[in-house]
N, C-alpha and C positions, 0 to 999 in steps of 0.2 A: 442640509448642504448637498449639492449635487457632485458626486465623485465619479460619475460615469465617464468623463473625459480623461481622468487621470488613471494611470495604471501602475501596477507593481508596487514597489516599496513606498512611493509617494502617496498612493491611495491608502495604504495601510497606516502610514504615519498620520495622515489627515483624519482618518477615522479615530485613531487613538487620541489625538490631541483634541478633537472636537468633543469627545466624551469626557475629557478632563479639563474643565475650564480653569483649573488651578494653574496649569502651565502657562496660560496666557496672562495670568495675573502676576506672575513672578517678576517680570520686568517692571511692571507698574509699582509693585511693592518696593522693589529695590530703588527705583527712582524717588519715591516718596521718602524712604528712609535716608537716602543720601542728601536729599534736600533738607530734611529735618536736622541731620547731623551738621550740615554746613551752618545752619543758624545757631546750633548749640556751640560749635567751635568759635564762631564770631563772638558769641556771648561770653565765652571763657576768656578770649583775648581782650575784650573790652573791660571786663572785670579786673584782669591782671594789670592792665594799663592804669586803671583807676587806683588800684591798691599800691602800685609801684612808687608813687610819690612824685610823678612827673610835674604835678602842679607846683611843687616847691622849686622846680628848675626855671620857672618863668622869670624869677628875679634871683639870679645866682651869680656867684663868682668862684673861680677856682684857679689855682696855679700850681705848677710842678716843674721840676727840672728833669730832662731826659737827654742823654747823649750830647752834652755840651750846649744844649739849648734850654732856654727858659720859656715855658708856655703859660699863657694866661687866657682865661675865658671869662667874659662878662656878658650877662644877659639882663635886660631890663625892659619889661613891657613890649616884648617882641623885637626889640633892637638888640643886636649882638655885636660882639667884637672879640675876635680871636687874635692873639699876638704871639709871635715867635721871635725871640731875641737870641742872637748868636754872634760869633766873631769869625772873621775871615782869618786866614793864616797870618796876615800882617798885624792882627789885633784890631782891625776896623770893625766897629759894631754894625751888624745888619739886623734890621727890624722889619718884619713882615706883619702887616695889619690887615686883617680881613674883616669887613663889616657888611652891613646890609647894602651899602653902596658899591662894594667891590673890594679888590685887593690893591694894596699900596706897599711898595718896598722902599725903605729908607736905608741908605748907606751913610754912616757917619752923620746922622740927622738931616740928610739931604734926600728929598724924594727923587728916586731914580726911575721908577716906573709906576704906572697907575692904569687901572682899567675902570676907574670910577665913572668916567665920562666917555667910555668907549675908546680910550687911548691905550690900547693894548700894546705892550712892549715898546713904548716910546720913551724918550728921555724927557722928563718933566722936572723942572727946577721949581722949588717952593720959594 
């Protein structure tokens, strides 16, 4: 290498670095290791998902009560339905049903709003 145009500390540094090729290889080694670690991390995540039992949730049902609401969950071959049932202050039942098609709200078994067909926040009678 030609160091005659550089002077002072830069020239000395270039001489030191050129004599030690290991310093140039450190960034390359670090990038290779980080690339390998990202593959190892993804492999760990994939194995954890496989062992977790998510396959069992493809066809599942669940229900529970929480803060004056009853929640249900149904899933069957990619189709899902989430339901929340509660009561207004006057005792009228409110049922929200969320499916693959969208969200529908029923008040006293009458559909009051739907976004299934792009009818967001509109009054729809069934």
